N, C-alpha and C positions, 0 to 999 in steps of 0.2 A: 799580219797586215797586207791589205792591197792598194797600192804598189807596196813591195816589200821595203821595211826599213831597217833592216839588218840581217845577218845570216850567211849561208856559204857565198861566196862569189868568186868570179874569175881573177887570176893574178892581176890583170890589165884593167885599171879603172877607166871610166867615161871621162872623157875631159871633159870640163864645165862648158857650158855655152848654151845656145839654145837651138834646139832643135825641134822641126815640124813632124816627124815622124817618130813611132814607138822606139823604144831602146830595150836593148837587151838587160833584164833585169840583175845578171850577175856581174855586169861592168858597172851599172848605175850603183849597186848596193857598196860596190867597193869604194866608189866616190865618196857615198856616205861616211864610210868608216874613215875617211880624210877629212870629213866636216863639212862636205857639201850637202846642200840643200836641194832636194828632187822636187820640182814644182811640176806637177802634170794636170792637163786639162784637155780639153777639145783641141785645140790650136797648138798649144806649146807642150811639147813631148806628148804627145797624145798618148793614153794609156786605155788598153781594152777593157771595159767593165769596170772602171771607175764606180766606186761607192757614192760617189759625190760630184758635182760639176768640177771642182777643183780642190785636188789634193796635193798638201806639201808636206815631203817626208823628209825626216833627219835621222841619224843613227838612234834606232830605238825611241822614235817620236814620229806623230803623225797629226795632222790636222785636216778636217774634211769641211770643204766650205761650199757657199751656193755661187759666189761670184768672186773675181781676182780683186772687187773693191772692198772687201771685206777687211777691216783693220786687221784682224787676226793674223792676215798673210804677212803683212808686213812686220809685225810684232815676232812671229814665227820666225821670219829669215833672220830678225834682227838677233833674236836669242840664240840661233841654232847655227847658224854660218861660220864654219871654223870656230866652233864651240870647243871648248878644251874638256867637254864630256865626251867628244868624240873619241873612239879607239886610238887614232892616229892625228893628234890635232896638229896643224902645221905640215901637215904631208901635201905634196902637190896636187892640184886640181888639174895640170895639163901635163902632156908629156907622153901619154898614153894613147887610147882609142877615140878615134872621133867616130860617132855612131851615125848610121845614116840619116840624112836630113838636116846636118847641121848647116845653120843659118847665120852664125854668128858667136 
């Protein structure tokens, strides 16, 4: 999947937050393993070569959307944020790596 929604990753995860620059896949994938949802688009966590204007990824799952107003985005986040289906549910989403461009 593009961006990746699982697979090999670094030992340190990407701290959850709002980023205005692209992030290292291997840190973001580790955060997905903890139950994070990675929302990428042109402004929020921009990702080069996105297959759609907005892509939300969770461990092993992804949705491609035309706008952030699409109700499927909120439904995806609600279903997969801290999902017990993640490989390490309940693991922290803070305490590791702040990627470049963290604004919140």
